[in-house]
N, C-alpha and C positions, 0 to 999 in steps of 0.2 A: 505495500499499500503506500503511495505517495501522495505528499501533500505539497500544494503550491498555493501561490499568492495573486489572486486577481484583484484589480479595482477598476471599478468604472469610472470613467471621467466626467467632469462636468457636460459634455456633449451627450454623452448617454442617459443622462439623469434627466436634463433639458428637454430632450426628444421624447422622452418616454419610451424609451427603449429596456428598461431594466426587466421588466418581465420576460420580453422576448430573449434575453442573453440568458436569464436563468435558465428559461425552458431549452434553449440549446444546450447548455451545460449539464444539465439534467437527462436529456434524451441521450446525451453521449455516455451516459452509465456513469457519471461523477457524480459525488456527492457533496454539497456546499454543506459545511461544518460549523461555520460560523460566518455572520455575514452582519453588516450596520450602514446606517447612512450618517456621513459627517460631514463636516465643514473642515477644511483644512486649515493650517496656520502656515504663516511663511516659515515660522522655525521649523516644522516637521518637512515641509518643500525642500527648504535648503540642505536638509539630511538625505532626503530620498534622492533629488536631484545633485549631490554634490558632484558625483562625475560631469556634469555639464555647466559647473558655477563658473567657468570661464569661458564659456563658448558666448557669441554674442546673442544668442537668442534666448538665454536662461531668464531675462528678466521678463520675455514674453510666456514661457513657459509657465512661471510663479503667477502672473496675471490671471493666464487662462485656467490654471487648476483651482485658482481663488474664487472664479466666477460664478460658483455654484457647488453643492454638495456633491459628494463621490460616494460611491457604494466599495467599501472593501470587502474580500471576502477570503475564506479559507477553502480552497477546494481539493478533495481527497479522491482517490482512486486510483486502479493500475496505470501506470503510465501518465499521471495525470499534468505533467508540465507537456508533454507531446501532444496530448489531445486538446489540452487548451491552446495552444500554439495553432495546431490544424484549424480548430474553431475559427479562431480570430484572424489568421494569415499573418502575412508580414507586417512588420511595423509600419513600413512605408505602405500608406493605404493606395498609392497607384502600383503598387506590385501584385496588390491583393486580388486573388482569384473572385468573380462570383462565385455566391455560395459560401464563401466564407463571412464573419461578420463584419471586417473591414471592408471587404469586396463588396457587400451589397450596403453598408450604412455609413461608412468614413467618408468624411467630406473635406478634410485637408488634413495638413501634417500633426497639427495636434488634435484636432476633431478625429480622433482614428480609436473612438469607444474607450479604448483600455490601456491599461498596462498591466502588462503579465510578467512573470519571473523570467528571469534571463537564462535559456536553456544551455546558455554556453557554462555555466555556474549553477545548477537547479539546485542541489541541495543547500548549499550555502546561501545563497541569495534569498531564495524561498523562506528560510527559517529567518533570516535576519529582515527580512520584510515584514513577516507575518508579528514578529515581536515587536517592529516599530509600530505596526498599526493595531495590535491585539494585545498587547503585553508580554511580559515574561512567562507567564503560565499558559499562555494560547495553545 
């Protein structure tokens, strides 16, 4: 059993896509074991996107992520990270194929519905992100 972190971004919340995304996750045989809606702070965004802090678009990311609530969730199941990446498609929305969530619903570089655990470092990244958004005992 693998667990991963998924955060539905402000565009998914504003456009009323939460239920559709959750439905597809569950239909893929994955289980959402923790979910909440929250408004992020600049502090948590600076920590979460620290790897982008020196890039010219960092301020734009922070502004976008503060524009509406987000929906963080812990998702569990066999090959959860791979299945989530397959469901959402590539991070770059213009590379996402029709039939993926991003291919069907993303509208821009930041408006790509979600943040998902990096598959290059699945176990470490997922646990760090889960603790960041759900606390040490999640």
